[in-house]
N, C-alpha and C positions, 0 to 999 in steps of 0.2 A: 522393395525396391527394384531398378529394371536391372539386367543382365548389365545396359552398356555402363551405367553409375557404378556396380560392383566392378566391373573391369576399370574403369578411371579411375575410382579409389582406390584400386589396388594398385594402380599405374602410379599415381601420386607417391601411395605409401613406401613404392620403391625404389622413386626418384630421391626422397626425402633421406632413406638407411643409405644408400647409394652415394648421396652427394658430393659425402667427404672425403670422397674416394677418385674425385676428380683429380686434386692438384698433387697427389702423391705419384698417381698415374702418369700424370703427365709429365712430372718430375723425372719416372724414372724413365719413358719412354727417351726426354733429351737426354738424360745420362747414358741410356745404354748405345743411342746411333752416334752419339756425340763420340765414346771411348770407341767404338771401334771404328772409326774415320782416320780419331785422333792417331791410334796405333797405327794403321796406314801408311799416314802422312812424314810419324814420328820416322818407321822403319825408310821412306823415300829419304827423309833428310838424312840420316843417319850413313847411308851409304849411295851416295850421288851418279857414281861414275854408273853402279848397277841401276840406279832409275832412270840415265841419260840411256842406257842401254836397251830396257824393257822399253821407255817410249819410243827406242828408235828400229826394235824388230821386232817387237810382243803384239803393243798395247798400238791400236792401226785410228788413230785419233783424227777423225774426218775431222778436214781446213786447215786447222793447226799445225804451224810444223812442230818434229817433235819435241826441240829444247823448251819450246813456248809451253808447248803442253804440257810437260814434264812439271815447270815453273806454273804456272794453272792449276794442276791436278792440284800437285801438294800445296798448294797458299789455301786452295781449296778444302779440302780436309786438315789442314792444322787452323787456318781463321774461324770456319762459321760451324766448328765443334766446340770452338771456347765460347763462340756468341752463345750457342745454343745453352751448352753448360750454364754460364750464368743468367739466362734468360732475359738478353738484350736484345733488342732488335729479333728478338724469337722467330716472327712469322717470316721476315727477312733470309733470317739464316738456315731456316728449316725449306724454304724455296733454292738459296742456295747449295744446301749440303743434297738434295732433290738430284738441280741437275747434276752436281757431281756422280749422284749414285746412277743414272741414267747412263752419265758419259761415260760411266765405268764399264757398263756392260754392254753400251755400242762397242768402244771400243777392243771388247774383250769376249767381243758375239764370235767368235769364229771358236773360242773353246767355250764359256759358258754355256750357248747353246748344244753343244756337244752330248752325245749319250753316256750317263756316269758325271755328270755334274750338276744334276738336277738340284740338291743341297745347297750349291755355291748359288746360285742361280734363287734360289729359294733366300737365302739370306738378304740379299736385294730385294728382292718383293717386301720382305719385312722389315728393311729398312724402311724405302721408301712407302710404304702402309703405315707406320710408327709414324714418318716426317707429314705423314699426310695430316692425323691425327694431330699432331703441334700446330701446323699448319691450316687447319680449320676451326679448333679449338682455344688453340693461343698458348700459351706457357705456362697457365694457372698462376697461383697467386704466391708460390716459391721462386719467383724472380724477379730481377732489376725492372723490368718494363711493367711488373706490377706496384713497385716502389711508387713514382709519384702519384701514381693514382688515389693511393693510400695515403699519401702526406696530406693530400690537397682535400680531401674528403674521407676525415676516419670513423664517420660516422658509416658509410656505407664500404661494404668490402667490394674489392675490384671485382670484375665479373673474371672466369674464369678463363 
């Protein structure tokens, strides 16, 4: 047996052994990122006066007026995570939440790019990477997106 055949066989074996991890991993990614943004959105909703103040004086959202940016940002932090958790329109929710994540970094770059805030910026990188994985690979089998496919073809398992 050639070295290439041995490596190919080992890779196939590893893929079969770890395939069962894809769905729980994607579910965990969806849940973790959604929870982080839901907490932020809920905090904004619970003290709207402070939220408006922050968008007027602290966050530097380009193009949008502060009040509209506050509404759009808060809505994005509530709606997209709920969709992500449910696994409904998951890729669109991941894309939307990625936009919220990027806008948060851009709007607060004057702080996040400063010395001593590397860990805070790292969180945004982590969330962005997790959202990219969900965007590329889909929600996994534990999602509402997978339900119609499973119902129409019960013998075939929905792709991850």
